[in-house]
C-alpha beads as a LAMMPS data file, in Angstrom:
LAMMPS data file: protein, C-alpha beads

200 atoms
199 bonds

1 atom types
1 bond types

-500.0 500.0 xlo xhi
-500.0 500.0 ylo yhi
-500.0 500.0 zlo zhi

Masses

1 110.0

Atoms # bond

1 1 1 -16.047 489.841 175.675
2 1 1 -14.956 487.335 178.321
3 1 1 -16.467 483.890 177.865
4 1 1 -19.346 483.303 180.273
5 1 1 -19.896 487.015 180.978
6 1 1 -22.152 489.495 179.295
7 1 1 -22.378 493.259 178.881
8 1 1 -22.877 495.292 182.039
9 1 1 -26.463 495.097 183.261
10 1 1 -27.288 491.989 181.238
11 1 1 -27.439 488.462 182.676
12 1 1 -24.705 486.042 181.575
13 1 1 -25.476 484.195 178.357
14 1 1 -25.675 480.417 178.731
15 1 1 -24.243 479.168 175.429
16 1 1 -25.632 476.250 173.456
17 1 1 -22.923 473.594 173.132
18 1 1 -22.781 471.348 170.084
19 1 1 -20.617 468.317 169.381
20 1 1 -18.969 468.038 165.964
21 1 1 -16.824 465.122 164.786
22 1 1 -13.826 465.472 162.490
23 1 1 -13.287 462.242 160.566
24 1 1 -11.417 460.882 157.571
25 1 1 -8.546 458.635 156.652
26 1 1 -5.106 458.268 158.164
27 1 1 -2.959 461.388 157.705
28 1 1 -5.716 463.527 156.158
29 1 1 -5.296 466.442 158.609
30 1 1 -7.827 465.859 161.393
31 1 1 -5.424 466.710 164.222
32 1 1 -4.206 469.761 162.285
33 1 1 -7.780 470.976 161.755
34 1 1 -8.698 470.733 165.442
35 1 1 -5.478 472.467 166.449
36 1 1 -5.912 475.274 163.894
37 1 1 -9.250 476.412 165.271
38 1 1 -9.368 475.401 168.948
39 1 1 -9.363 478.272 171.448
40 1 1 -8.004 475.942 174.124
41 1 1 -4.885 473.833 173.935
42 1 1 -6.168 470.733 172.098
43 1 1 -6.168 467.390 173.850
44 1 1 -4.294 464.944 171.658
45 1 1 -3.794 461.196 171.968
46 1 1 -0.990 460.714 169.486
47 1 1 1.566 457.946 169.510
48 1 1 4.680 457.460 167.401
49 1 1 4.384 455.199 164.389
50 1 1 6.535 452.118 164.854
51 1 1 8.045 449.386 162.713
52 1 1 5.495 446.978 164.194
53 1 1 2.678 449.003 162.664
54 1 1 4.286 449.350 159.236
55 1 1 2.423 446.366 157.681
56 1 1 -0.990 447.880 158.582
57 1 1 -0.280 451.632 158.391
58 1 1 -0.333 452.736 154.761
59 1 1 1.818 455.867 154.716
60 1 1 1.968 456.234 150.915
61 1 1 1.354 459.897 150.153
62 1 1 2.055 460.887 153.784
63 1 1 5.550 459.479 154.174
64 1 1 6.629 462.310 156.497
65 1 1 3.938 461.427 159.058
66 1 1 5.517 460.113 162.272
67 1 1 2.563 459.986 164.716
68 1 1 -1.018 458.760 164.718
69 1 1 -4.133 459.476 166.784
70 1 1 -5.075 456.412 168.834
71 1 1 -8.199 457.671 170.633
72 1 1 -9.270 461.216 169.746
73 1 1 -8.368 464.869 169.434
74 1 1 -10.453 467.373 171.378
75 1 1 -10.833 471.112 170.964
76 1 1 -13.329 473.911 171.494
77 1 1 -14.331 476.990 169.517
78 1 1 -16.827 479.743 170.370
79 1 1 -18.576 480.738 167.137
80 1 1 -20.869 483.253 168.830
81 1 1 -21.556 484.405 172.392
82 1 1 -24.363 481.838 172.536
83 1 1 -22.832 479.001 170.444
84 1 1 -19.862 476.815 171.371
85 1 1 -18.635 473.830 169.372
86 1 1 -16.801 470.908 170.927
87 1 1 -14.634 469.189 168.330
88 1 1 -13.767 465.514 168.469
89 1 1 -11.230 464.219 165.963
90 1 1 -11.650 460.504 165.308
91 1 1 -8.761 458.073 164.796
92 1 1 -8.174 457.357 161.115
93 1 1 -6.749 453.860 161.236
94 1 1 -9.038 450.855 160.974
95 1 1 -7.801 449.195 164.147
96 1 1 -9.011 452.196 166.200
97 1 1 -12.464 452.474 164.595
98 1 1 -14.108 450.917 167.662
99 1 1 -13.804 454.428 169.179
100 1 1 -16.150 455.929 166.592
101 1 1 -19.393 454.685 168.169
102 1 1 -18.429 456.235 171.499
103 1 1 -17.335 459.529 169.957
104 1 1 -20.402 459.876 167.712
105 1 1 -22.856 459.630 170.621
106 1 1 -24.780 462.918 170.730
107 1 1 -22.960 464.464 167.763
108 1 1 -24.821 467.114 165.781
109 1 1 -22.791 466.403 162.658
110 1 1 -19.363 465.746 161.200
111 1 1 -16.721 467.112 158.878
112 1 1 -15.219 464.339 156.742
113 1 1 -11.788 465.419 155.507
114 1 1 -10.691 464.089 152.124
115 1 1 -7.302 464.054 150.404
116 1 1 -7.455 463.830 146.597
117 1 1 -4.217 461.800 146.630
118 1 1 -5.908 459.118 148.779
119 1 1 -9.605 459.704 148.148
120 1 1 -10.597 456.128 148.957
121 1 1 -9.419 456.621 152.551
122 1 1 -12.512 458.698 153.403
123 1 1 -15.050 456.150 152.079
124 1 1 -15.327 454.431 155.463
125 1 1 -16.180 457.714 157.235
126 1 1 -18.780 458.649 154.610
127 1 1 -20.380 455.199 154.884
128 1 1 -20.369 455.406 158.688
129 1 1 -22.261 458.709 158.837
130 1 1 -24.647 457.775 156.030
131 1 1 -25.636 454.520 157.791
132 1 1 -26.284 456.342 161.060
133 1 1 -28.048 459.328 159.449
134 1 1 -25.559 461.760 161.005
135 1 1 -25.368 464.933 158.863
136 1 1 -21.898 465.519 157.441
137 1 1 -19.970 467.817 155.155
138 1 1 -16.986 466.739 153.037
139 1 1 -14.009 469.084 153.228
140 1 1 -11.342 468.475 150.585
141 1 1 -8.112 469.346 152.352
142 1 1 -5.938 471.316 149.907
143 1 1 -2.488 469.817 150.473
144 1 1 0.521 471.453 148.854
145 1 1 1.456 469.575 145.698
146 1 1 -1.857 467.711 145.493
147 1 1 -3.779 467.915 142.226
148 1 1 -6.839 470.201 142.232
149 1 1 -10.030 468.803 140.740
150 1 1 -13.408 470.415 140.057
151 1 1 -15.846 469.894 142.935
152 1 1 -18.286 468.055 140.667
153 1 1 -15.567 465.524 139.788
154 1 1 -14.754 464.951 143.458
155 1 1 -18.455 464.599 144.289
156 1 1 -18.878 461.953 141.568
157 1 1 -15.738 460.093 142.694
158 1 1 -17.100 459.961 146.261
159 1 1 -20.623 459.091 145.039
160 1 1 -22.081 461.763 147.333
161 1 1 -25.805 462.414 147.526
162 1 1 -26.813 465.821 146.180
163 1 1 -27.743 467.145 149.641
164 1 1 -24.263 466.497 151.123
165 1 1 -22.204 469.729 151.121
166 1 1 -18.691 469.581 149.687
167 1 1 -16.128 472.363 149.970
168 1 1 -12.422 472.970 149.541
169 1 1 -10.609 473.816 152.776
170 1 1 -7.193 474.181 154.335
171 1 1 -6.961 472.345 157.671
172 1 1 -4.101 474.655 158.709
173 1 1 -6.092 477.867 158.240
174 1 1 -8.382 479.008 161.061
175 1 1 -10.818 480.928 158.835
176 1 1 -11.081 478.075 156.341
177 1 1 -11.804 475.612 159.162
178 1 1 -14.406 477.963 160.686
179 1 1 -16.222 478.073 157.335
180 1 1 -16.332 474.269 157.256
181 1 1 -17.654 474.087 160.830
182 1 1 -20.308 476.724 160.172
183 1 1 -21.235 474.778 157.043
184 1 1 -21.789 471.521 158.900
185 1 1 -23.851 473.243 161.626
186 1 1 -26.061 474.885 158.989
187 1 1 -26.416 471.579 157.115
188 1 1 -27.327 469.680 160.289
189 1 1 -29.918 472.297 161.250
190 1 1 -31.452 472.222 157.760
191 1 1 -31.649 468.412 157.860
192 1 1 -33.288 468.557 161.280
193 1 1 -35.880 471.037 160.006
194 1 1 -36.614 468.794 157.009
195 1 1 -37.145 465.782 159.271
196 1 1 -39.514 467.747 161.513
197 1 1 -41.467 468.947 158.489
198 1 1 -41.822 465.371 157.198
199 1 1 -42.888 464.150 160.646
200 1 1 -45.685 466.729 160.872

Bonds

1 1 1 2
2 1 2 3
3 1 3 4
4 1 4 5
5 1 5 6
6 1 6 7
7 1 7 8
8 1 8 9
9 1 9 10
10 1 10 11
11 1 11 12
12 1 12 13
13 1 13 14
14 1 14 15
15 1 15 16
16 1 16 17
17 1 17 18
18 1 18 19
19 1 19 20
20 1 20 21
21 1 21 22
22 1 22 23
23 1 23 24
24 1 24 25
25 1 25 26
26 1 26 27
27 1 27 28
28 1 28 29
29 1 29 30
30 1 30 31
31 1 31 32
32 1 32 33
33 1 33 34
34 1 34 35
35 1 35 36
36 1 36 37
37 1 37 38
38 1 38 39
39 1 39 40
40 1 40 41
41 1 41 42
42 1 42 43
43 1 43 44
44 1 44 45
45 1 45 46
46 1 46 47
47 1 47 48
48 1 48 49
49 1 49 50
50 1 50 51
51 1 51 52
52 1 52 53
53 1 53 54
54 1 54 55
55 1 55 56
56 1 56 57
57 1 57 58
58 1 58 59
59 1 59 60
60 1 60 61
61 1 61 62
62 1 62 63
63 1 63 64
64 1 64 65
65 1 65 66
66 1 66 67
67 1 67 68
68 1 68 69
69 1 69 70
70 1 70 71
71 1 71 72
72 1 72 73
73 1 73 74
74 1 74 75
75 1 75 76
76 1 76 77
77 1 77 78
78 1 78 79
79 1 79 80
80 1 80 81
81 1 81 82
82 1 82 83
83 1 83 84
84 1 84 85
85 1 85 86
86 1 86 87
87 1 87 88
88 1 88 89
89 1 89 90
90 1 90 91
91 1 91 92
92 1 92 93
93 1 93 94
94 1 94 95
95 1 95 96
96 1 96 97
97 1 97 98
98 1 98 99
99 1 99 100
100 1 100 101
101 1 101 102
102 1 102 103
103 1 103 104
104 1 104 105
105 1 105 106
106 1 106 107
107 1 107 108
108 1 108 109
109 1 109 110
110 1 110 111
111 1 111 112
112 1 112 113
113 1 113 114
114 1 114 115
115 1 115 116
116 1 116 117
117 1 117 118
118 1 118 119
119 1 119 120
120 1 120 121
121 1 121 122
122 1 122 123
123 1 123 124
124 1 124 125
125 1 125 126
126 1 126 127
127 1 127 128
128 1 128 129
129 1 129 130
130 1 130 131
131 1 131 132
132 1 132 133
133 1 133 134
134 1 134 135
135 1 135 136
136 1 136 137
137 1 137 138
138 1 138 139
139 1 139 140
140 1 140 141
141 1 141 142
142 1 142 143
143 1 143 144
144 1 144 145
145 1 145 146
146 1 146 147
147 1 147 148
148 1 148 149
149 1 149 150
150 1 150 151
151 1 151 152
152 1 152 153
153 1 153 154
154 1 154 155
155 1 155 156
156 1 156 157
157 1 157 158
158 1 158 159
159 1 159 160
160 1 160 161
161 1 161 162
162 1 162 163
163 1 163 164
164 1 164 165
165 1 165 166
166 1 166 167
167 1 167 168
168 1 168 169
169 1 169 170
170 1 170 171
171 1 171 172
172 1 172 173
173 1 173 174
174 1 174 175
175 1 175 176
176 1 176 177
177 1 177 178
178 1 178 179
179 1 179 180
180 1 180 181
181 1 181 182
182 1 182 183
183 1 183 184
184 1 184 185
185 1 185 186
186 1 186 187
187 1 187 188
188 1 188 189
189 1 189 190
190 1 190 191
191 1 191 192
192 1 192 193
193 1 193 194
194 1 194 195
195 1 195 196
196 1 196 197
197 1 197 198
198 1 198 199
199 1 199 200
């Protein structure tokens, strides 16, 4: 099916568009995730790491990383004929966090990527979404060579509330990323239903 068209004799389907953020620490795989699943060429705002940034850019564990996102990554994926997700990858470094408020405006939910080698790097993203009551899912990015831990251990280490979904994922793999995105949409919808039920 061609996007924006429908079967012969049926009116075109106007898809629902939802905004999802992809957050986490520096070098955790946000740009990779957006690129793995986007059906359009992703918009990237990456700059080369420089010597001037060395004192503030902690590259331990990601020594091969040579670029960093300074504003956002943007991609799009059609999950169904009537459902399109717009993906916004947030910058991971603290000096670019002022962008988060702008990017989170109108977001349905977020995927917070975590790296077990640098688990503390995702605390800021978790705190951000918790404080603003934005539904989020934690995706533990399975890097090659990184130790694998039971999900319950990771959940305890992150001090996650029981209702926050946590899953293992591979930011390079389209199907794995799609599962994470579907998971955050389902979680956000369930949270919205719970809030409506409480309100009535």
